[in-house]
MMTF fields as JSON, N, C-alpha, C and O atoms, coordinates in Angstrom:
{
  "mmtfVersion": "1.0.0",
  "mmtfProducer": "UNKNOWN",
  "numBonds": 259,
  "numAtoms": 260,
  "numGroups": 65,
  "numChains": 1,
  "numModels": 1,
  "chainsPerModel": [1],
  "groupsPerChain": [65],
  "chainIdList": ["A"],
  "bondAtomList": [4, 2, 8, 6, 12, 10, 16, 14, 20, 18, 24, 22, 28, 26, 32, 30, 36, 34, 40, 38, 44, 42, 48, 46, 52, 50, 56, 54, 60, 58, 64, 62, 68, 66, 72, 70, 76, 74, 80, 78, 84, 82, 88, 86, 92, 90, 96, 94, 100, 98, 104, 102, 108, 106, 112, 110, 116, 114, 120, 118, 124, 122, 128, 126, 132, 130, 136, 134, 140, 138, 144, 142, 148, 146, 152, 150, 156, 154, 160, 158, 164, 162, 168, 166, 172, 170, 176, 174, 180, 178, 184, 182, 188, 186, 192, 190, 196, 194, 200, 198, 204, 202, 208, 206, 212, 210, 216, 214, 220, 218, 224, 222, 228, 226, 232, 230, 236, 234, 240, 238, 244, 242, 248, 246, 252, 250, 256, 254],
  "bondOrderList": [1, 1, 1, 1, 1, 1, 1, 1, 1, 1, 1, 1, 1, 1, 1, 1, 1, 1, 1, 1, 1, 1, 1, 1, 1, 1, 1, 1, 1, 1, 1, 1, 1, 1, 1, 1, 1, 1, 1, 1, 1, 1, 1, 1, 1, 1, 1, 1, 1, 1, 1, 1, 1, 1, 1, 1, 1, 1, 1, 1, 1, 1, 1, 1],
  "groupList": [{"groupName": "MET", "atomNameList": ["N", "CA", "C", "O"], "elementList": ["N", "C", "C", "O"], "formalChargeList": [0, 0, 0, 0], "bondAtomList": [1, 0, 2, 1, 3, 2], "bondOrderList": [1, 1, 2], "singleLetterCode": "M", "chemCompType": "L-PEPTIDE LINKING"}, {"groupName": "ALA", "atomNameList": ["N", "CA", "C", "O"], "elementList": ["N", "C", "C", "O"], "formalChargeList": [0, 0, 0, 0], "bondAtomList": [1, 0, 2, 1, 3, 2], "bondOrderList": [1, 1, 2], "singleLetterCode": "A", "chemCompType": "L-PEPTIDE LINKING"}, {"groupName": "ILE", "atomNameList": ["N", "CA", "C", "O"], "elementList": ["N", "C", "C", "O"], "formalChargeList": [0, 0, 0, 0], "bondAtomList": [1, 0, 2, 1, 3, 2], "bondOrderList": [1, 1, 2], "singleLetterCode": "I", "chemCompType": "L-PEPTIDE LINKING"}, {"groupName": "SER", "atomNameList": ["N", "CA", "C", "O"], "elementList": ["N", "C", "C", "O"], "formalChargeList": [0, 0, 0, 0], "bondAtomList": [1, 0, 2, 1, 3, 2], "bondOrderList": [1, 1, 2], "singleLetterCode": "S", "chemCompType": "L-PEPTIDE LINKING"}, {"groupName": "GLU", "atomNameList": ["N", "CA", "C", "O"], "elementList": ["N", "C", "C", "O"], "formalChargeList": [0, 0, 0, 0], "bondAtomList": [1, 0, 2, 1, 3, 2], "bondOrderList": [1, 1, 2], "singleLetterCode": "E", "chemCompType": "L-PEPTIDE LINKING"}, {"groupName": "ARG", "atomNameList": ["N", "CA", "C", "O"], "elementList": ["N", "C", "C", "O"], "formalChargeList": [0, 0, 0, 0], "bondAtomList": [1, 0, 2, 1, 3, 2], "bondOrderList": [1, 1, 2], "singleLetterCode": "R", "chemCompType": "L-PEPTIDE LINKING"}, {"groupName": "VAL", "atomNameList": ["N", "CA", "C", "O"], "elementList": ["N", "C", "C", "O"], "formalChargeList": [0, 0, 0, 0], "bondAtomList": [1, 0, 2, 1, 3, 2], "bondOrderList": [1, 1, 2], "singleLetterCode": "V", "chemCompType": "L-PEPTIDE LINKING"}, {"groupName": "THR", "atomNameList": ["N", "CA", "C", "O"], "elementList": ["N", "C", "C", "O"], "formalChargeList": [0, 0, 0, 0], "bondAtomList": [1, 0, 2, 1, 3, 2], "bondOrderList": [1, 1, 2], "singleLetterCode": "T", "chemCompType": "L-PEPTIDE LINKING"}, {"groupName": "PHE", "atomNameList": ["N", "CA", "C", "O"], "elementList": ["N", "C", "C", "O"], "formalChargeList": [0, 0, 0, 0], "bondAtomList": [1, 0, 2, 1, 3, 2], "bondOrderList": [1, 1, 2], "singleLetterCode": "F", "chemCompType": "L-PEPTIDE LINKING"}, {"groupName": "PRO", "atomNameList": ["N", "CA", "C", "O"], "elementList": ["N", "C", "C", "O"], "formalChargeList": [0, 0, 0, 0], "bondAtomList": [1, 0, 2, 1, 3, 2], "bondOrderList": [1, 1, 2], "singleLetterCode": "P", "chemCompType": "L-PEPTIDE LINKING"}, {"groupName": "LEU", "atomNameList": ["N", "CA", "C", "O"], "elementList": ["N", "C", "C", "O"], "formalChargeList": [0, 0, 0, 0], "bondAtomList": [1, 0, 2, 1, 3, 2], "bondOrderList": [1, 1, 2], "singleLetterCode": "L", "chemCompType": "L-PEPTIDE LINKING"}, {"groupName": "GLN", "atomNameList": ["N", "CA", "C", "O"], "elementList": ["N", "C", "C", "O"], "formalChargeList": [0, 0, 0, 0], "bondAtomList": [1, 0, 2, 1, 3, 2], "bondOrderList": [1, 1, 2], "singleLetterCode": "Q", "chemCompType": "L-PEPTIDE LINKING"}, {"groupName": "TYR", "atomNameList": ["N", "CA", "C", "O"], "elementList": ["N", "C", "C", "O"], "formalChargeList": [0, 0, 0, 0], "bondAtomList": [1, 0, 2, 1, 3, 2], "bondOrderList": [1, 1, 2], "singleLetterCode": "Y", "chemCompType": "L-PEPTIDE LINKING"}, {"groupName": "LYS", "atomNameList": ["N", "CA", "C", "O"], "elementList": ["N", "C", "C", "O"], "formalChargeList": [0, 0, 0, 0], "bondAtomList": [1, 0, 2, 1, 3, 2], "bondOrderList": [1, 1, 2], "singleLetterCode": "K", "chemCompType": "L-PEPTIDE LINKING"}, {"groupName": "ASN", "atomNameList": ["N", "CA", "C", "O"], "elementList": ["N", "C", "C", "O"], "formalChargeList": [0, 0, 0, 0], "bondAtomList": [1, 0, 2, 1, 3, 2], "bondOrderList": [1, 1, 2], "singleLetterCode": "N", "chemCompType": "L-PEPTIDE LINKING"}, {"groupName": "ASP", "atomNameList": ["N", "CA", "C", "O"], "elementList": ["N", "C", "C", "O"], "formalChargeList": [0, 0, 0, 0], "bondAtomList": [1, 0, 2, 1, 3, 2], "bondOrderList": [1, 1, 2], "singleLetterCode": "D", "chemCompType": "L-PEPTIDE LINKING"}, {"groupName": "GLY", "atomNameList": ["N", "CA", "C", "O"], "elementList": ["N", "C", "C", "O"], "formalChargeList": [0, 0, 0, 0], "bondAtomList": [1, 0, 2, 1, 3, 2], "bondOrderList": [1, 1, 2], "singleLetterCode": "G", "chemCompType": "PEPTIDE LINKING"}],
  "groupTypeList": [0, 1, 2, 1, 3, 4, 5, 6, 7, 1, 7, 1, 2, 4, 1, 7, 4, 8, 9, 4, 10, 3, 11, 1, 12, 5, 6, 3, 1, 6, 9, 13, 6, 6, 2, 14, 15, 5, 6, 4, 8, 4, 16, 1, 10, 9, 4, 9, 11, 8, 10, 4, 1, 6, 10, 5, 1, 1, 16, 4, 9, 6, 5, 4, 16],
  "groupIdList": [1, 2, 3, 4, 5, 6, 7, 8, 9, 10, 11, 12, 13, 14, 15, 16, 17, 18, 19, 20, 21, 22, 23, 24, 25, 26, 27, 28, 29, 30, 31, 32, 33, 34, 35, 36, 37, 38, 39, 40, 41, 42, 43, 44, 45, 46, 47, 48, 49, 50, 51, 52, 53, 54, 55, 56, 57, 58, 59, 60, 61, 62, 63, 64, 65],
  "secStructList": [7, 6, 6, 6, 7, 6, 6, 7, 7, 7, 7, 7, 7, 7, 1, 6, 6, 7, 2, 2, 2, 2, 2, 6, 6, 7, 7, 7, 1, 1, 7, 3, 3, 3, 3, 6, 6, 6, 3, 3, 3, 3, 1, 7, 7, 7, 6, 6, 6, 6, 2, 2, 2, 2, 2, 2, 2, 2, 6, 7, 7, 7, 7, 7, 7],
  "xCoordList": [-42.525, -41.775, -41.774, -40.905, -42.92, -43.629, -44.42, -44.303, -45.518, -46.003, -45.609, -46.276, -43.973, -42.473, -42.687, -43.022, -42.446, -41.965, -41.683, -40.879, -42.799, -43.088, -41.611, -41.594, -40.546, -39.252, -38.618, -37.738, -38.895, -38.351, -39.435, -40.567, -38.185, -38.98, -38.313, -37.088, -38.676, -37.716, -37.764, -38.289, -36.878, -37.176, -36.93, -35.993, -37.375, -36.967, -36.142, -36.754, -35.242, -34.807, -33.799, -32.822, -34.575, -34.649, -33.219, -32.948, -32.152, -30.69, -30.784, -31.331, -30.791, -31.131, -31.007, -30.068, -31.446, -32.519, -31.672, -31.58, -30.454, -29.52, -28.492, -28.07, -28.055, -26.242, -25.725, -25.692, -25.323, -24.49, -24.922, -24.328, -25.813, -26.137, -25.989, -25.695, -26.31, -26.369, -24.23, -23.731, -23.523, -22.349, -22.13, -21.525, -22.352, -21.825, -22.29, -22.074, -22.854, -23.055, -23.169, -24.013, -22.349, -21.469, -23.361, -23.389, -24.47, -25.251, -24.52, -24.089, -24.565, -23.914, -24.937, -24.6, -26.86, -27.496, -28.72, -28.561, -29.996, -31.051, -32.182, -32.62, -32.786, -32.138, -31.309, -30.826, -31.249, -30.199, -30.429, -31.557, -29.94, -31.107, -29.983, -29.231, -29.842, -28.365, -29.33, -30.317, -28.846, -29.804, -29.016, -28.194, -29.13, -28.158, -26.692, -25.644, -26.939, -24.923, -24.201, -23.22, -24.646, -23.996, -23.968, -22.905, -25.563, -25.521, -26.44, -27.358, -25.58, -25.841, -26.087, -25.24, -27.288, -27.517, -27.854, -28.314, -27.609, -27.897, -28.946, -28.714, -30.087, -31.025, -31.811, -31.832, -32.883, -34.346, -34.069, -33.34, -34.745, -34.439, -35.75, -36.1, -36.257, -37.656, -38.347, -37.808, -39.432, -39.316, -39.752, -40.027, -39.631, -38.968, -37.774, -37.45, -37.162, -35.011, -35.295, -34.106, -35.952, -35.892, -36.247, -35.751, -37.46, -37.651, -36.931, -36.992, -36.4, -35.387, -34.315, -34.173, -33.621, -32.458, -33.163, -33.073, -33.629, -34.296, -34.068, -33.449, -34.926, -35.509, -33.665, -33.168, -33.4, -32.245, -30.685, -29.885, -31.079, -30.387, -30.71, -29.989, -32.32, -32.79, -32.65, -32.806, -32.383, -32.035, -33.285, -33.119, -34.201, -35.565, -35.019, -34.192, -36.193, -35.843, -36.757, -37.803, -35.842, -36.631, -37.029, -36.295, -38.36, -39.005, -38.991, -39.339, -38.497, -38.563, -38.942, -38.95, -39.453, -39.9, -41.326, -42.155],
  "yCoordList": [-150.528, -149.412, -148.204, -147.332, -148.228, -147.687, -146.331, -145.12, -147.329, -146.263, -145.175, -144.15, -145.492, -144.824, -143.492, -142.349, -143.935, -142.605, -143.24, -144.024, -142.469, -142.968, -142.635, -142.218, -142.807, -142.25, -143.613, -144.139, -144.118, -145.531, -147.116, -147.459, -147.891, -148.84, -149.997, -149.907, -150.826, -152.334, -152.862, -152.337, -154.696, -155.372, -156.882, -157.086, -157.581, -158.85, -159.812, -159.959, -160.276, -161.474, -163.305, -163.398, -164.225, -164.896, -165.579, -165.859, -165.963, -166.116, -166.456, -166.022, -167.821, -169.393, -169.442, -169.798, -169.276, -168.787, -167.68, -167.297, -166.508, -165.684, -165.429, -164.463, -166.801, -166.847, -165.821, -165.073, -165.157, -164.035, -162.944, -162.285, -162.956, -161.875, -161.594, -160.547, -162.972, -163.192, -162.934, -162.039, -163.894, -163.836, -162.543, -162.166, -161.663, -159.99, -158.729, -157.563, -159.621, -158.782, -159.669, -159.504, -160.603, -161.79, -162.019, -161.159, -162.713, -163.229, -164.488, -165.526, -163.887, -165.259, -165.181, -165.272, -164.955, -164.813, -164.429, -163.509, -164.604, -163.878, -163.83, -164.855, -162.563, -161.716, -160.431, -159.74, -160.25, -159.676, -158.44, -158.202, -157.634, -156.006, -154.909, -154.426, -154.555, -153.635, -152.495, -152.661, -151.256, -149.948, -149.17, -148.73, -148.54, -148.06, -148.47, -147.825, -149.558, -149.987, -149.889, -150.619, -148.863, -148.268, -148.959, -149.297, -149.432, -149.537, -151.366, -151.663, -152.32, -153.602, -153.997, -153.511, -155.017, -155.603, -157.202, -157.616, -158.094, -159.06, -159.493, -159.042, -160.485, -160.943, -160.193, -158.989, -161.165, -160.577, -158.924, -158.449, -158.862, -156.939, -156.552, -155.628, -156.674, -156.278, -154.597, -153.707, -154.961, -154.44, -152.656, -152.085, -152.208, -150.608, -150.708, -150.005, -151.609, -151.55, -152.006, -152.126, -152.352, -152.437, -151.073, -150.873, -150.326, -149.565, -147.875, -146.919, -147.693, -147.494, -147.491, -146.594, -148.442, -148.549, -147.871, -146.758, -148.769, -147.919, -146.926, -146.517, -146.001, -144.784, -143.913, -143.353, -144.248, -143.246, -143.422, -142.634, -144.907, -145.097, -143.811, -143.031, -144.061, -143.391, -141.571, -140.877, -141.109, -139.812, -139.01, -137.851, -139.541, -139.487, -139.348, -139.872, -138.229, -137.862, -138.882, -139.204, -139.521, -140.596, -140.021, -139.144, -140.329, -139.945, -141.01, -142.191, -140.238, -140.992, -140.855, -139.817, -142.78, -142.647, -143.549, -143.436],
  "zCoordList": [-77.867, -78.325, -78.977, -78.953, -79.618, -81.258, -80.302, -80.485, -78.892, -78.15, -77.469, -77.329, -76.819, -76.292, -77.2, -76.891, -78.113, -79.392, -80.791, -81.294, -81.167, -82.62, -83.323, -84.481, -82.685, -84.153, -83.509, -84.19, -82.518, -82.674, -83.201, -82.858, -84.363, -84.704, -84.791, -84.704, -84.907, -84.274, -85.358, -86.34, -85.335, -85.975, -85.636, -84.865, -85.929, -84.626, -85.744, -86.803, -85.676, -86.601, -85.761, -85.017, -86.309, -85.89, -85.926, -87.094, -84.998, -85.589, -85.784, -86.797, -85.869, -86.179, -87.867, -88.579, -87.977, -90.738, -90.907, -92.073, -89.317, -90.384, -89.683, -89.047, -89.985, -89.12, -89.939, -88.962, -90.781, -91.062, -90.147, -89.294, -90.471, -89.075, -87.57, -86.993, -87.037, -86.018, -85.78, -85.098, -86.486, -86.561, -86.65, -85.647, -87.416, -87.625, -86.317, -85.986, -86.032, -84.386, -83.275, -82.393, -83.289, -82.602, -81.625, -80.744, -81.613, -81.065, -80.477, -80.977, -79.013, -78.002, -77.2, -76.02, -77.502, -76.369, -76.66, -77.462, -76.465, -76.784, -75.982, -75.46, -75.806, -76.675, -76.808, -75.911, -78.352, -78.703, -78.646, -79.076, -78.35, -78.654, -79.253, -78.407, -80.402, -81.101, -81.596, -82.313, -81.061, -81.799, -82.101, -81.298, -84.303, -84.444, -84.29, -84.266, -84.209, -84.659, -83.37, -83.226, -82.143, -81.312, -80.331, -79.809, -79.722, -78.376, -78.641, -79.405, -77.519, -77.448, -76.185, -75.436, -75.317, -75.089, -75.236, -76.3, -74.127, -74.793, -73.151, -72.028, -73.547, -72.268, -72.115, -72.373, -71.465, -71.267, -69.755, -68.884, -70.158, -69.004, -68.504, -69.238, -68.024, -66.972, -68.3, -68.957, -68.073, -68.854, -69.271, -70.326, -67.804, -66.995, -67.739, -68.696, -67.242, -67.584, -69.065, -69.36, -70.222, -70.983, -72.404, -73.514, -71.507, -72.328, -71.657, -72.431, -70.469, -70.375, -71.367, -72.198, -71.266, -72.285, -74.018, -74.536, -74.338, -75.626, -75.93, -76.912, -74.471, -74.454, -75.062, -76.039, -73.996, -73.504, -75.287, -75.793, -75.544, -77.034, -78.169, -78.791, -78.07, -78.941, -78.889, -79.894, -77.739, -77.287, -76.462, -76.081, -76.291, -75.88, -73.909, -73.162, -73.829, -71.995, -71.774, -72.336, -70.395, -69.462, -68.448, -67.993, -67.735, -66.91, -65.856, -65.847, -65.016, -63.807, -62.404, -61.743, -61.8, -61.206, -61.249, -60.346]
}
């Protein structure tokens, strides 16, 4: 993600080691991605779809094709 945009940073949390965060973010499946506390999605996505979702949430233009 950082390669696509230097404005994007990421943190990975082990859900079982931080149950309070898991509960706060209503984690029911992994991976769960939360972007700026407003965009959320769960489950593995193919890389192009994942990158598109992250860039759209970050307000970056998405190249089609």
